[in-house]
C-alpha positions as CSV (number, residue, x, y, z in Angstrom):
1,M,50.4,186.6,-2.3
2,S,48.5,188.0,0.6
3,N,47.3,186.5,3.9
4,Q,43.9,186.3,2.3
5,S,45.4,183.9,-0.3
6,T,46.8,181.7,2.5
7,E,43.4,181.6,4.2
8,Q,41.7,180.8,0.8
9,T,44.1,177.8,0.5
10,I,43.2,176.6,4.0
11,L,39.5,176.9,3.2
12,I,40.1,174.8,0.1
13,F,41.6,172.0,2.2
14,Q,38.6,172.4,4.6
15,K,36.1,171.9,1.8
16,I,38.1,168.9,0.5
17,I,38.0,167.1,3.8
18,E,34.4,168.0,4.5
19,R,33.3,166.5,1.1
20,E,35.5,163.5,0.9
21,S,35.3,162.3,4.4
22,K,31.5,161.7,4.1
23,T,32.1,159.0,1.5
24,S,35.6,157.7,2.2
25,T,37.7,156.2,5.0
26,Y,41.4,157.3,5.0
27,K,43.9,154.5,4.9
28,F,46.5,157.1,5.2
29,A,44.9,160.3,6.5
30,L,46.8,162.9,4.4
31,L,44.0,164.4,2.4
32,R,42.0,161.7,0.6
33,A,41.2,164.2,-2.2
34,L,44.8,164.1,-3.7
35,I,43.8,161.5,-6.3
36,D,40.5,163.3,-7.3
37,L,42.1,166.7,-7.6
38,I,45.1,165.9,-9.9
39,S,43.8,167.9,-12.9
40,A,44.0,166.3,-16.3
41,Q,45.4,169.5,-17.5
42,F,48.6,168.8,-15.7
43,S,48.8,165.0,-16.2
44,D,50.2,164.8,-19.7
45,S,51.7,161.3,-20.1
46,N,55.0,162.8,-21.1
47,D,55.1,165.2,-18.2
48,A,56.6,163.9,-15.0
49,S,55.9,167.2,-13.1
50,I,52.5,166.3,-11.8
51,P,51.5,168.3,-8.7
52,D,49.7,166.7,-5.8
53,L,46.8,169.1,-6.1
54,A,45.9,171.1,-9.2
55,L,42.9,173.4,-8.6
56,L,41.1,175.4,-11.2
57,F,39.0,178.3,-10.2
58,S,36.5,180.5,-12.0
59,G,38.2,182.6,-14.6
60,Q,40.6,179.6,-15.3
61,Q,42.9,180.6,-12.4
62,K,45.1,177.7,-11.3
63,L,46.5,176.9,-7.8
64,L,49.0,174.1,-7.5
65,I,49.6,172.5,-4.1
66,E,52.5,170.2,-3.3
67,V,52.1,168.1,-0.1
68,K,55.3,167.2,1.7
69,F,56.7,166.3,5.0
70,W,60.4,165.5,4.7
71,A,60.8,164.4,1.1
72,K,63.3,166.4,-1.0
73,L,62.3,168.7,-3.8
74,T,62.1,166.8,-7.0
75,K,64.0,167.8,-10.2
76,N,60.8,169.6,-11.4
77,Q,60.2,171.6,-8.2
78,P,59.7,174.4,-8.2
79,L,60.7,175.8,-11.6
80,T,58.8,173.4,-13.9
81,Y,55.7,173.9,-11.7
82,L,56.0,177.7,-11.9
83,Q,56.3,177.6,-15.6
84,K,52.8,176.1,-15.7
85,L,51.4,179.2,-13.9
86,N,50.4,182.6,-15.2
87,Q,51.9,185.3,-13.0
88,Q,49.6,188.0,-14.4
89,K,46.5,186.0,-13.3
90,G,47.8,185.7,-9.7
91,E,48.3,182.0,-10.0
92,C,50.6,180.4,-7.4
93,L,52.2,177.3,-6.1
94,F,51.9,176.3,-2.4
95,F,54.1,173.9,-0.5
96,L,52.3,172.2,2.5
97,V,55.2,171.3,4.8
98,P,56.1,171.1,8.6
99,Q,56.7,174.5,10.2
100,Q,60.2,173.4,11.2
101,R,61.1,173.0,7.5
102,I,59.8,176.4,6.2
103,P,63.0,178.6,7.0
104,I,65.3,176.1,5.2
105,L,62.9,175.4,2.4
106,K,62.6,179.1,1.5
107,N,66.3,179.3,0.9
108,E,66.5,175.9,-0.7
109,I,63.9,177.0,-3.3
110,I,65.8,180.2,-4.2
111,Q,69.2,178.3,-4.4
112,K,67.7,175.6,-6.6
113,M,66.0,178.0,-8.9
114,E,69.1,180.1,-9.4
115,L,71.1,177.0,-10.1
116,E,68.5,175.9,-12.8
117,V,68.2,179.3,-14.5
118,G,72.0,179.8,-14.3
119,G,72.0,183.1,-12.5
120,K,70.5,185.4,-9.9
121,I,66.7,185.9,-9.8
122,A,64.7,188.8,-8.4
123,Y,62.5,188.0,-5.5
124,E,61.4,189.1,-2.0
125,F,60.2,187.3,1.0
126,S,56.8,188.3,2.4
127,G,56.2,186.3,5.5
128,N,56.2,182.7,4.3
129,N,55.6,183.7,0.7
130,I,58.2,184.2,-2.0
131,I,57.3,186.9,-4.5
132,F,59.2,186.7,-7.8
133,N,59.6,189.4,-10.4
134,D,59.5,187.0,-13.4
135,F,57.6,183.9,-12.0
136,A,54.4,183.1,-10.2
137,S,54.6,183.4,-6.4
138,I,55.2,180.5,-4.0
139,G,53.5,180.2,-0.6
140,L,54.7,178.0,2.2
141,L,51.9,176.7,4.5
142,S,52.6,174.6,7.6
143,W,50.7,171.4,8.5
144,E,50.4,172.9,12.0
145,E,48.7,176.1,10.8
146,L,46.4,174.1,8.5
147,M,45.4,171.7,11.3
148,G,44.8,174.5,13.8
149,F,42.5,176.2,11.3
150,L,40.6,173.1,10.5
151,I,40.1,172.1,14.2
152,E,38.6,175.6,14.8
153,R,36.3,175.6,11.8
154,I,35.1,172.1,11.0
155,D,31.6,171.1,12.2
156,Y,32.1,168.3,14.7
157,T,28.4,167.3,14.7
158,E,29.3,165.1,11.7
159,P,30.8,161.9,13.3
160,H,32.6,160.6,10.2
161,L,34.2,164.0,9.7
162,K,35.4,164.2,13.2
163,A,36.9,160.7,13.1
164,D,38.7,161.4,9.8
165,L,40.0,164.7,11.1
166,D,41.2,163.1,14.3
167,Q,43.0,160.4,12.3
168,L,44.5,163.0,10.0
169,Q,45.8,164.9,13.1
170,Q,47.3,161.8,14.6
171,M,49.1,160.9,11.4
172,I,50.5,164.4,11.1
173,L,51.6,164.4,14.7
174,K,53.4,161.1,14.1
175,M,55.2,162.5,11.0
176,L,56.2,165.7,12.9
177,S,57.4,163.8,16.0
178,P,61.2,164.1,16.7
179,D,61.1,160.3,17.2
180,F,60.2,159.9,13.5
181,L,63.4,159.6,11.4
182,P,62.5,159.4,7.7
183,F,65.7,157.9,6.5
184,E,66.1,157.1,2.8
185,V,68.4,154.8,0.9
186,G,70.5,157.8,-0.3
187,D,71.0,159.1,3.2
188,F,73.8,156.6,3.8
189,D,75.6,156.4,0.5
190,F,79.2,157.5,0.0
191,N,78.2,160.9,-1.4
192,A,76.3,161.7,1.8
193,Y,79.4,161.0,3.9
194,R,81.7,162.9,1.5
195,K,79.6,166.0,1.5
196,Y,79.8,166.2,5.3
197,T,83.5,165.6,5.4
198,Q,84.1,168.0,2.5
199,M,82.5,170.8,4.5
200,I,84.9,170.1,7.4
201,E,87.8,170.0,4.9
202,L,86.7,173.5,3.6
203,I,86.6,174.8,7.2
204,D,90.1,173.5,8.0
205,A,91.6,174.6,4.7
206,T,90.1,178.1,5.0
207,V,91.4,178.6,8.6
208,D,94.9,177.1,7.8
209,A,95.3,179.3,4.7
210,N,94.8,182.7,6.4
211,P,97.9,184.2,8.1
212,N,95.7,186.5,10.1
213,Y,94.1,183.5,11.9
214,N,96.2,182.4,14.9
215,T,95.4,178.8,15.9
216,K,98.3,178.4,18.3
217,N,97.3,176.4,21.4
218,L,93.7,176.2,20.0
219,S,92.1,173.1,18.7
220,Y,88.7,171.8,17.6
221,G,85.5,171.9,19.4
222,G,82.1,170.5,18.9
223,G,79.5,168.2,20.4
224,R,76.0,167.3,19.5
225,N,75.4,170.4,17.4
226,S,78.6,171.4,15.8
227,F,82.1,171.0,14.5
228,Q,84.2,174.1,15.5
229,R,87.6,175.3,14.4
230,W,88.8,178.0,16.8
231,F,91.2,180.8,16.1
232,L,92.2,184.4,17.0
233,I,91.8,187.2,14.4
234,R,94.7,189.6,14.6
235,D,95.8,187.8,17.8
236,Y,92.9,189.4,19.6
237,Y,89.3,188.6,18.5
238,T,88.1,185.2,19.5
239,A,86.4,183.4,16.6
240,G,85.3,180.1,15.2
241,L,84.4,178.7,11.8
242,E,81.7,176.2,12.5
243,L,79.6,173.5,10.9
244,H,76.6,174.1,13.2
245,A,73.6,171.7,13.0
246,R,71.2,173.9,15.0
247,Y,71.9,177.1,13.0
248,W,71.7,175.0,9.9
249,E,68.2,173.8,10.9
250,E,66.9,177.2,11.8
251,H,68.6,179.4,9.2
252,A,69.4,177.1,6.2
253,H,73.2,177.6,6.2
254,P,75.6,174.9,7.4
255,I,78.8,176.9,7.9
256,W,79.0,180.0,10.2
257,L,81.6,182.5,11.3
258,V,81.2,183.0,15.0
259,L,82.7,186.1,16.8
260,Y,82.5,185.4,20.5
261,G,82.7,189.0,21.6
262,S,85.1,188.5,24.6
263,T,88.1,186.5,25.5
264,W,87.6,182.8,26.2
265,Q,89.3,183.3,29.6
266,N,86.6,185.5,31.0
267,K,83.8,183.5,29.2
268,G,81.8,186.4,28.0
269,K,81.7,188.3,31.2
270,V,83.8,191.2,29.9
271,P,83.0,192.1,26.3
272,F,85.6,193.5,24.0
273,P,85.3,197.3,24.1
274,E,85.5,197.4,20.3
275,M,82.3,195.4,19.7
276,P,79.9,198.4,19.5
277,Q,82.1,200.0,16.9
278,F,82.3,196.6,15.1
279,E,78.5,196.4,14.9
280,A,78.3,200.0,13.7
281,N,80.8,199.1,10.9
282,L,78.7,196.0,10.0
283,K,75.6,198.1,9.7
284,A,77.3,200.7,7.5
285,A,78.6,197.9,5.3
286,G,75.1,196.3,5.0
287,L,76.2,193.0,6.5
288,D,73.6,190.8,8.1
289,Y,74.3,188.7,11.2
290,L,72.6,187.1,14.1
291,V,73.1,187.9,17.8
292,I,73.1,184.7,19.8
293,N,73.2,184.9,23.6
294,E,74.6,181.6,24.8
295,N,76.7,180.4,27.8
296,N,77.3,184.1,28.9
297,Y,78.6,185.0,25.5
298,R,77.0,187.5,23.2
299,K,78.0,186.0,19.9
300,L,77.8,187.7,16.5
301,V,77.1,184.9,14.0
302,F,77.5,185.2,10.2
303,P,76.2,182.7,7.6
304,I,78.9,181.7,5.1
305,T,77.6,180.7,1.7
306,I,79.1,177.7,-0.2
307,P,78.9,178.2,-4.0
308,F,77.3,175.4,-5.9
309,G,78.9,173.4,-8.6
310,Q,82.4,174.7,-8.0
311,D,85.7,173.0,-7.3
312,K,87.4,173.2,-4.0
313,E,89.8,176.0,-4.8
314,T,86.9,178.2,-6.0
315,C,84.9,177.4,-2.9
316,L,87.9,178.3,-0.7
317,L,88.4,181.6,-2.4
318,N,84.7,182.5,-2.2
319,I,84.5,181.7,1.5
320,Q,87.7,183.6,2.2
321,M,86.4,186.6,0.5
322,Q,83.2,186.5,2.6
323,L,85.4,186.2,5.8
324,D,87.7,189.0,4.7
325,F,84.7,191.3,4.1
326,I,83.4,190.7,7.6
327,C,86.9,190.9,9.3
328,A,87.5,194.2,7.5
329,C,84.8,195.7,9.8
330,L,86.7,194.7,12.9
331,P,88.2,197.8,14.6
332,E,91.9,197.9,15.6
333,K,92.4,196.9,19.2
334,N,92.0,199.8,21.6
């Protein structure tokens, strides 16, 4: 899916708003054309997987568009939708979502599809697009990008069109505002609480089970963004296994191994001399990580994957294997 395809989708939205706003007033200004453009070809009475927009182009090429802010993926998204599309024709599925959600949603889509098909799938990321080997492609388009495009392109000499677009923009801004908290009933049930505490239990159990992690005189940390369990690797390297909200939001993984790169006593001012060799070893092993410069520390931060649908012992073994692979790259102390 190319940038041209993304622009084509934006142009489709532009035409929808231009046409509909001349005859309609938006009660809720999130694309009045949703009702008109649900194609009968996707609205079988026995089919619950009805997309928000189903567009049919010349040559019978389909484009499905799912409009979201903070709602979760449904049980039919995205796999059932993709099964409606012909990959060979270049048909595709777009999610229209907040920009903030795109990094997490990309990984969520992959994880959900692999869980549903029962194994790994072949794909690659191309910008905000997901290109699959065996399915139609998925594009992720942000509300911010769409509105910026429309504001630049729409003819403001039509007063009704300008009013509707202004209303649409204000509704979008309200939905994107950090003051808007879209809580749902399930957010506060027992399972939501248990999932959070179980991640903390996994962190504790992982650290406590490894004899190479020295926790003597070290405790827990945290604050607004994280729960941290600190330890020394080989009585030397400063580290933490952390449930980190900000990293989770930005990179779609809740649990992270953090290597602080220096002693805690000097607070990042004197890096461990072994760190360049460590990074060379990581590169040779093909391990991905982030470099976070924060509070004088140059941290190396590693996402830790939690396997789905597994019991606690299996999760612990899997997490420990990931940590062992990373720690094997640490050089011996000079």
